[in-house]
Structure formats: C-alpha cells, structure tokens
N, C-alpha and C positions, 0 to 999 in steps of 0.2 A: 504494500499499500504505500502510495506516495505521500509526501508531507501535505500536499494540497487536498488529497482525498481524505486524509486523516482530519485536517482542520474542518473540512465540510462535514464530516461525520460528527465531530465534536459540536459544531454549530447546530446541527439538526438535534442532537441530544439536549443542548441547551434550550432550544425552542420547545421541545417536549416538556422538559421540566418547568419552564415558565408557564406553559398552559395548565399543567397540574397545580402549580403554585397559585395561578389566578383563580382556578376553580375552588381551591381550598379557602382562599381568602373570601370569596363570595359566599361560601358556605359557613364561614366562621370557624374553620378547622385549623389546627395547628400544622405547620409545614416545615418543622425543623430538619427533617431528613431530606426534603427537596432542597431546602436552602443550603444545606452542607454539600450536597451533590452538585448543585449549581456552582458553588464557590470553587469546588474542586475542578470542575470542567473549565471554568474561567482561568484558573491557574495553568492548567495544561495548554490552553490557547495561548496565553501570555508567554509561556516558556518557549513554545514552538515558534512564536512570531517576534521574539526579542531580537534586538540589533546590538551588535558589538559597540564599543566606545568609539572606535574609529568611524564606523558608519554614522553614528549620531552626530560626530564632529563634522563629518563631510556634508551631512544634511543641513546642519545649522549654518556652515560656512556658505554653501551654495544658496540656501534660502534667503540669507540676508543680502546677498549680492544681487539676487534677481529683483528685489524691490528697491534697490538703490538708484 
C-alpha cells in the first residue's frame, strides 16, 4: 500500500468516526472511545505528512519572496 493510499484510508476512517461521534452527540451519549480513536488517527496522519526542518525553511524562504 502506498503512502497516498494509506492516507486516504485514514481519512475515510476519520470520517466514519466523525459520523459516529455526531450521532452520539445528538443522542446525548458519551463518545470517549471514538474521541480517542479519532485522536490516534489524526496523529498517524500528521506523522506521515510531516515535513523536515529543511523543507519548512525552504517553504518559508520562498513564500516570503513570492509576496515581496
């Protein structure tokens, strides 16, 4: 599985959990487990989409020059 496919799968799971959370909120039920799962999935997405320090510095450098 490629990283792109993995990220898409994570996004789909996040959407499913969001729908379950929404339903539980409307029904007045607790959603601790779903909130924990949602948080873990978001951490996985952030881990796989993070950029290195060099990439961030290059982005900041060129972004500022585009608007100058």
